[in-house]
N, C-alpha and C positions, 0 to 999 in steps of 0.2 A: 504492500500498499505507501502512498506516493505520500510524504509529507503537506502538511494542509495546516495555512495558514489559518489560525484562532483569530478573531476579533472579540475581542473584551467586548467592548460599548455596541457591539452587535448585538452580542448575547443578551446583555439587560434584557434590552428593546422585547428579548420576547418571553418575556415575564411579567407579573409583575406581586405575587405574591411575596411575604416576610415566612423566612425560615425554613426555606422551601427548596434545599440545596438544587441544582441543575447540574451533571455530568456533562460537562464541553470535549473533555479528552481526557484518553488512560492510558500509563507508563509501567508496561511488568504488569504490577495487583495493585497499583494507585490511583484514585481517581484526580483527579483535578474537579470542582466545583465549582461553581458562584453560585452564589447565597445572596438577595436583600433582607438585610436585618434594616431594626426598629422597635423599640422598645427591650425588655426583657425577657432573655430566653428565660431557661430553668436550668436547677445545680444539673450538673452528671459528670460521669468522668467518660473514660473510655476504658478497661483495664486492663486490655492487649495489646492498644498503638497507642505511636503519638499523636498528636495531631498539629497540623501549620493552620497558620489564619494567618492571608497577605489581603491587607487592605488597599483595595484596586478604588474607592475614592468613600471619602465620609471617613469620620468618629467612632473604633470600636475600642469601646472599653473593656475589657476579661476581670472576675471579681474570680478572687480565690480566697481562701477561707481567709486568711492572713495579708492579704492584701489586694490592693487591684489593677491593671498596666492600664493606660489609654495609648489606643493605635492609631496613626492619624495615616493619613491615606500617604501611598509608600513601604508604608512600614509592613512589618511581621512577626510574629514570636510560632517557637515549637511547646504545646503542652505537652507534658511530658504522662505519659500511660496512666493511668490510676489515680490523674491529679482531678480530683473536684475544681469545678469551675464553670462561670458562668457569667455568657457573655451580653452585653446590651449596647443598645446605640442610644440616643436621644431626637438623635433624625435622622429620617434613613441613611445606611451606608451601604455601599459595595462590596462584599469580600469574595475570597479567593479560600477557598476552604481545599488541603491538600492531604487524604486521609487512604487506606484502603478500601477497595472492592469492599461494599457488604455495611460500616462501621452504621450505624443508626445515628440522627443526627444526634437522638436525649439520650447514647448510649442503651442501659439497661431497664431506664426507667420509667419509661413512657409517659408522655403527657397527650395531651390536645395540640400540638406543635410535632411530634412525634412526623416526619413528612419519611413519603417511597423513596424504596433505593432505587436506585439508578435509573430516575427519569434525564432525557436525554436532550438535548437541542442542539 
């Protein structure tokens, strides 16, 4: 399969719901997911994998049990496996998440915000 250029801005125009990741590419067993976020997510963790958050546009705060980090456009953070966290954004923020295929966005807790997996755009 030939290399394909993916335009983030174009992909973000193809959906409007928040906290519902959309897969745009795969590399080995890892998926690159775009997500629009606004408001507060739920406390959760991923016991078997690290998770990467990259802010494409906006400001994202991630709460941990002992601190918070704030990411702005062009910044990223790696959340180690098993670390509880809660993402939040006061205004819509466009992010990319990189994680293994099959990871559920709310971890093992389940929630109204649990999204379907493998939604490609």
